[in-house]
C-alpha positions in Angstrom: 13.9 157.0 -140.2 14.1 153.4 -138.9 11.0 152.5 -140.8 12.7 153.1 -144.2 15.7 150.8 -143.5 13.9 147.6 -144.5 12.4 149.3 -147.6 15.9 150.6 -148.6 17.4 147.2 -148.0 14.8 145.5 -150.2 15.3 148.1 -152.9 19.1 147.6 -152.7 18.7 143.8 -152.9 16.3 144.2 -156.0 18.8 146.5 -157.7 21.7 144.0 -157.1 19.5 141.2 -158.4 18.8 143.2 -161.6 22.5 143.9 -162.1 23.4 140.2 -161.6 20.7 139.2 -164.1 22.1 141.7 -166.6 25.6 140.4 -166.1 24.4 136.8 -166.7 22.6 137.8 -169.9 25.6 139.6 -171.2 27.8 136.6 -170.4 25.3 134.3 -172.3 25.2 136.5 -175.3 29.0 136.8 -175.4 29.4 133.0 -175.0 26.9 132.4 -177.8 28.7 134.8 -180.1 32.1 133.2 -179.3 30.8 129.7 -180.0 29.2 130.9 -183.2 32.5 132.4 -184.4 34.3 129.2 -183.4 31.8 127.1 -185.4 32.1 129.3 -188.5 35.9 129.2 -188.2 35.8 125.4 -187.9 33.5 125.1 -191.0 35.9 127.4 -193.0 38.9 125.2 -192.0 37.0 122.1 -192.9 36.2 123.5 -196.3 39.8 124.5 -196.9 41.0 121.1 -195.8 38.6 119.2 -198.0 39.4 121.4 -201.0 43.2 120.9 -200.5 42.7 117.1 -200.1 40.7 117.0 -203.3 43.4 119.0 -205.2 46.1 116.7 -203.8 44.2 113.6 -205.0 43.8 115.0 -208.5 47.5 115.9 -208.7 48.4 112.5 -207.4 46.2 110.8 -210.1 47.7 113.0 -212.8 51.3 112.3 -211.7 50.5 108.6 -211.4 49.2 108.6 -215.0 52.3 110.5 -216.2 54.6 108.2 -214.3 52.8 105.1 -215.6 53.2 106.3 -219.2 56.8 107.2 -218.7 57.7 103.8 -217.3 55.5 101.7 -219.7 57.5 99.7 -222.2 57.4 101.1 -225.7 56.2 99.0 -228.6 58.9 100.2 -231.0 61.9 99.0 -229.0 
């Protein structure tokens, strides 16, 4: 029976090493998926921000033109 103790210990150590490797792989995959989701979310927010900034610039230009026409002196007065 004493002859099997080193073999069992080595087998147990190998099993623990496999489990640790599996946990590390799962952590890497989870981290990669999380960073991918963050990157996609950031890109969506950037697109929304750029679109809203563009819309504000267009509205500002239109309002400035309207205000310029409203405040311009008329030729008939």
